[in-house]
C-alpha positions in Angstrom: -268.6 -194.4 33.2 -265.7 -194.2 35.7 -262.1 -195.0 34.8 -262.2 -198.5 36.2 -265.2 -199.4 34.1 -263.7 -197.9 31.0 -260.4 -199.8 31.5 -262.5 -203.0 32.0 -264.4 -202.4 28.9 -261.2 -201.7 26.9 -259.7 -205.0 28.2 -262.8 -206.9 27.3 -262.9 -205.4 23.8 -259.2 -206.2 23.3 -259.7 -209.8 24.4 -262.7 -210.2 22.0 -260.7 -208.8 19.1 -257.8 -211.1 19.8 -260.0 -214.1 20.2 -261.8 -213.4 17.0 -258.5 -213.1 15.1 -257.2 -216.3 16.6 -260.4 -218.2 15.9 -260.2 -217.1 12.2 -256.5 -218.1 12.0 -256.6 -221.4 14.0 -260.2 -222.4 14.3 -262.3 -222.4 17.5 -261.3 -225.9 18.6 -257.6 -225.1 18.3 -257.5 -221.9 20.2 -257.1 -222.4 24.0 -258.0 -219.6 26.4 -254.3 -219.5 27.5 -253.3 -218.5 23.9 -255.9 -215.7 23.8 -254.7 -214.3 27.1 -251.0 -214.6 26.0 -251.6 -213.0 22.6 -253.7 -210.2 24.2 -251.0 -209.7 26.8 -253.5 -209.7 29.7 
């Protein structure tokens, strides 16, 4: 895997981890995409 693909996979993993945490804390219906992006600092 090249660096670009590795970086993309790392970003994807980080977003999923952040979203999972926020869903657990706030619930799915109360977690907008903008919050996930902000919390993940993407």
